[in-house]
C-alpha positions in Angstrom: 0.1 0.1 0.0 2.7 2.4 0.9 4.8 1.7 -2.1 1.7 2.9 -4.1 1.5 6.3 -2.3 5.3 7.2 -2.4 4.6 9.8 -5.3 2.3 11.6 -2.9 4.5 11.6 0.1 8.1 12.0 -1.2 8.2 15.7 -2.0 6.8 16.8 1.3 8.9 14.2 3.0 12.0 15.5 1.6 10.7 19.1 2.4 10.2 18.1 6.2 13.5 16.5 6.6 15.3 19.5 5.0 13.2 21.8 7.4 14.3 20.1 10.4 17.8 20.0 9.1 17.9 23.9 8.3 16.5 24.7 11.6 18.8 22.4 13.6 21.7 24.0 11.6 20.5 27.5 12.8 20.2 26.3 16.4 23.7 24.5 16.3 25.2 27.6 14.8 23.9 29.8 17.3 24.9 27.4 20.1 28.2 26.8 19.1 28.9 30.3 18.1 29.9 29.7 14.4 31.2 32.7 12.3 28.3 34.5 10.8 29.6 34.2 7.2 30.2 30.5 7.8 26.7 30.1 9.6 24.9 31.7 6.6 27.0 29.8 4.0 25.7 26.3 5.6 22.2 27.5 5.8 22.1 28.8 2.3 23.8 25.6 1.0 21.0 23.7 2.8 18.5 25.7 1.1 20.0 25.2 -2.3 20.6 21.3 -1.7 16.9 21.1 -0.7 15.9 22.8 -4.0 18.2 20.6 -5.9 16.8 17.4 -4.3 13.2 18.5 -4.9 13.8 19.6 -8.4 15.4 16.2 -9.2 12.6 14.2 -7.6 10.2 16.4 -9.6 12.1 15.6 -12.9 11.9 11.8 -11.9 8.1 12.0 -11.1 7.4 13.7 -14.4 9.2 11.1 -16.2 7.5 8.4 -14.5 4.0 10.1 -14.9 4.8 10.0 -18.6 5.5 6.4 -18.8 2.6 5.3 -16.7 0.0 8.1 -16.2 -2.3 7.6 -13.4 -4.2 9.9 -10.9 -1.5 9.0 -8.0 1.3 9.9 -10.5 -0.2 13.3 -11.6 -1.1 14.3 -8.1 2.4 13.3 -6.9 4.0 15.5 -9.6 1.4 18.4 -8.4 2.4 18.0 -4.8 6.2 17.8 -5.2 6.0 20.9 -7.6 4.2 22.6 -4.8 7.1 22.0 -2.5 9.5 24.3 -4.5 7.7 27.6 -4.0 7.1 26.6 -0.4 10.6 25.9 0.1 11.6 29.4 -1.2 9.2 31.1 1.0 10.0 29.1 4.2 13.9 28.8 3.7 14.6 32.3 2.1 14.6 34.2 5.4 18.1 32.5 6.2 19.7 34.6 3.5 18.8 37.9 5.0 17.7 37.9 8.6 19.9 38.2 11.6 21.0 34.6 12.6 21.3 34.5 16.4 19.7 37.8 17.8 
């Protein structure tokens, strides 16, 4: 059953793991007093890696949906595509807000 639902779950699963990782890096950087430039670089790299992972998964899902179109495949593509703008909105503040204040 779960194997058939992975297209619906994978995009937001990747996003959720990345969200936790991003804010864990935020907390660790503040706790361990990382240099601000290094801290921001790690956070931006995490954001870009998340965007790359989600984009790669979207490409794979698009290919799979073309080979075997089904409602679940199409819905999975839509849900994964939805995670890209959500990632930008939720993760973008790490590029310009103060890190530890």
